[in-house]
C-alpha positions in Angstrom: 15.8 13.7 -78.4 13.3 12.1 -76.1 9.5 11.4 -76.0 9.7 12.7 -72.8 6.5 12.1 -70.4 6.3 13.3 -66.9 3.8 11.2 -64.4 1.6 14.2 -63.9 1.4 17.2 -66.0 0.0 19.6 -63.9 1.7 17.9 -60.8 3.9 21.2 -60.0 4.4 23.7 -57.0 2.1 26.0 -55.3 2.5 29.5 -57.3 3.3 32.5 -55.6 2.9 35.7 -56.1 6.0 36.7 -57.3 6.9 38.2 -60.4 8.4 35.1 -61.9 4.5 33.4 -61.4 2.6 35.8 -63.5 1.6 35.7 -66.8 3.0 37.7 -68.9 1.4 38.7 -73.0 1.6 34.9 -75.2 1.7 34.9 -78.8 0.6 31.7 -79.2 1.1 32.0 -83.1 4.9 32.2 -82.6 5.4 29.3 -80.1 2.8 27.2 -82.6 5.3 28.8 -85.9 8.8 28.1 -84.2 8.1 24.8 -82.9 7.0 23.4 -86.4 9.7 25.4 -87.8 12.4 23.3 -85.5 10.3 20.0 -86.6 9.6 19.4 -82.5 6.8 18.2 -81.1 5.0 19.4 -78.0 6.8 16.0 -75.9 10.5 17.3 -77.5 9.4 20.8 -76.5 8.3 19.8 -73.0 11.4 17.4 -72.8 13.9 20.7 -74.0 12.2 22.8 -70.7 13.1 20.2 -68.5 16.5 18.9 -69.5 17.5 23.0 -69.5 16.0 24.7 -66.8 14.4 21.9 -64.9 10.9 23.1 -65.4 8.6 19.3 -65.4 5.6 19.8 -67.6 4.6 17.5 -70.2 2.8 17.8 -74.2 0.0 18.4 -73.1 0.3 21.8 -70.9 2.7 22.7 -74.3 0.5 22.0 -76.6 -2.2 24.1 -74.5 -0.6 27.2 -74.7 -0.3 26.6 -78.1 -4.3 26.7 -78.4 -4.6 29.7 -76.1 -5.8 27.9 -73.7 -3.8 28.2 -70.5 -0.6 30.7 -71.5 3.1 29.8 -69.4 4.4 32.1 -66.8 7.4 34.3 -66.7 10.0 31.4 -65.7 8.0 29.0 -68.1 8.2 31.2 -71.0 11.6 31.8 -70.9 11.9 28.2 -70.6 9.9 28.2 -73.7 12.1 30.2 -75.3 15.4 28.6 -74.7 13.4 25.2 -75.8 12.8 26.9 -78.8 15.8 28.8 -79.6 14.0 32.5 -79.8 14.1 35.4 -77.3 11.5 35.5 -74.9 10.0 38.6 -77.2 9.7 36.2 -79.9 6.9 34.9 -78.1 4.6 38.1 -76.6 2.6 40.3 -77.9 3.2 44.4 -78.3 4.8 44.8 -74.8 3.0 47.3 -72.9 4.5 47.4 -69.4 8.1 47.6 -68.7 8.1 44.1 -67.2 6.9 43.1 -70.2 9.5 45.7 -72.5 11.9 43.6 -69.8 11.1 39.9 -71.1 11.4 41.4 -74.5 14.8 42.5 -74.2 15.0 39.2 -72.5 16.5 40.8 -69.0 15.7 39.0 -65.2 14.3 41.9 -63.3 17.7 41.6 -60.3 19.9 41.9 -63.9 17.9 44.8 -64.9 18.3 46.2 -61.8 21.9 46.4 -61.0 22.5 47.5 -65.0 20.5 50.3 -63.7 21.8 50.8 -60.4 19.0 50.4 -59.1 18.4 48.3 -55.5 15.9 45.1 -56.7 13.3 45.5 -54.3 12.7 49.0 -55.7 12.7 48.1 -59.3 10.2 45.3 -58.9 8.4 47.6 -56.5 8.1 50.0 -60.1 7.0 47.2 -62.4 4.4 46.3 -59.8 2.9 49.8 -58.7 3.5 51.0 -61.9 4.7 54.7 -60.1 8.8 55.3 -61.1 10.8 55.4 -58.5 13.9 56.5 -59.5 16.2 59.5 -60.6 16.8 60.9 -64.3 20.6 58.7 -64.0 18.9 55.9 -63.7 15.7 56.2 -65.9 18.5 57.5 -68.7 19.9 54.1 -68.2 16.4 51.6 -68.2 15.6 53.2 -71.9 19.4 52.8 -72.6 19.2 48.9 -71.8 15.5 48.5 -72.8 16.2 50.1 -76.1 12.8 52.2 -75.7 11.3 54.4 -77.9 10.5 57.9 -76.3 6.8 57.7 -76.4 7.3 54.5 -73.9 10.0 55.6 -71.7 8.0 59.3 -70.4 5.3 57.3 -69.8 7.1 54.4 -68.3 8.7 56.6 -66.1 5.8 58.8 -64.9 6.1 62.0 -67.1 3.6 61.3 -69.4 1.7 63.7 -67.4 4.4 66.6 -66.7 5.1 66.5 -69.8 1.4 67.1 -70.5 1.5 69.8 -68.7 4.0 71.5 -70.0 3.0 71.4 -74.1 -0.4 72.5 -72.9 1.1 75.6 -71.0 3.9 75.8 -74.7 1.0 76.2 -77.1 -1.9 78.5 -75.0 1.6 80.9 -74.4 4.8 81.3 -75.8 6.4 77.7 -77.0 10.0 79.2 -77.2 10.1 79.3 -72.8 8.9 75.8 -73.2 12.3 74.0 -75.6 14.6 74.4 -72.6 11.9 72.2 -70.1 10.9 69.6 -72.3 14.6 68.6 -74.2 15.3 68.0 -70.8 12.6 65.6 -69.7 12.8 64.2 -73.3 16.8 63.9 -73.0 16.9 65.8 -76.8 18.8 68.4 -77.4 16.6 72.2 -77.6 17.4 71.4 -81.4 15.5 68.4 -81.8 11.7 69.8 -79.9 11.8 72.9 -81.7 10.5 72.1 -85.0 7.9 70.1 -82.9 6.8 72.9 -80.2 5.9 75.5 -83.3 4.5 73.4 -84.7 2.2 72.8 -82.0 2.1 75.9 -80.9 1.0 76.9 -84.6 -1.6 74.5 -85.3 -3.3 75.3 -81.9 -3.9 79.0 -82.4 -5.1 78.2 -85.8 -7.8 75.9 -84.6 -8.6 78.5 -82.0 -8.7 81.4 -84.6 -10.8 79.1 -87.2 -13.4 77.8 -84.3 -14.6 81.8 -84.2 -14.8 81.9 -88.3 -17.1 79.3 -88.7 -19.8 81.2 -89.2 -23.2 82.2 -87.9 -24.5 80.5 -85.4 -20.8 79.5 -83.2 -19.5 80.9 -80.0 -16.3 81.1 -78.4 -17.8 78.4 -76.2 -17.2 76.4 -79.9 -13.7 77.3 -80.0 -13.2 76.8 -76.3 -14.6 73.4 -77.2 -12.3 73.0 -79.6 -9.3 74.2 -77.9 -10.4 71.4 -74.9 -10.3 68.9 -77.2 -6.8 69.6 -78.9 -5.5 70.2 -75.2 -6.7 66.9 -73.9 -4.7 65.2 -77.0 -2.1 67.3 -76.6 1.3 64.1 -76.1 -0.1 62.4 -78.9 -0.8 65.5 -81.0 3.5 66.8 -79.8 4.6 63.2 -80.9 3.0 63.0 -84.0 4.7 66.9 -84.6 7.9 65.2 -83.2 8.6 62.1 -85.6 7.1 63.8 -88.9 10.0 66.6 -88.0 12.9 64.0 -87.3 11.3 62.3 -90.3 12.0 65.6 -92.5 15.4 66.1 -91.3 16.5 63.1 -92.0 15.0 63.0 -95.9 
């Protein structure tokens, strides 16, 4: 390999506000570990990024990334992954946003938009605003393309509030009436959500009854407070019941 040394380590064009110039979460230690495992120096990495991707930067920049003093843009991270013979996701922390999930899966924004049947401008708007503008078919295609866990899928497609409202109604009234709408939101068969809703409903009712039997000095307001706490946490509680139910069936 050549010991590449550009004349000016920071001689790059001004960055715009486009997605390729935003800085994703970067795992500096993973970058260093991967480079050292390949026996590469910072200069080797810088040269590889320039030779394969045309991105000019110097060894000092690569070193700064590994020290956490700077972080690469999306375009730079993709080039770095190529130079280190790894996937972009190997250089990211745990993804939390749609953009991070896309990068972790190795998709460019335009490619993913076309994959799910959406105009690139619409998809980029979703990443920028965090609001979902697609239909159910596109949401399903997105979940499949990015292998999204259900909680991430619901959150990233803007359905968390809708699901939470259904769950609150299910635990406070007749849960059986909400099996179908909850299953539809999740894209699951009715049988996959029945046990979770039944258990959630039972837990809520037990908590309400239990708080009324705590002893002298307790009141209906105590029961109401306990119930409200449960309703505030209902989405997280549902995911717990759903996955426990699934694990039990698989076991």
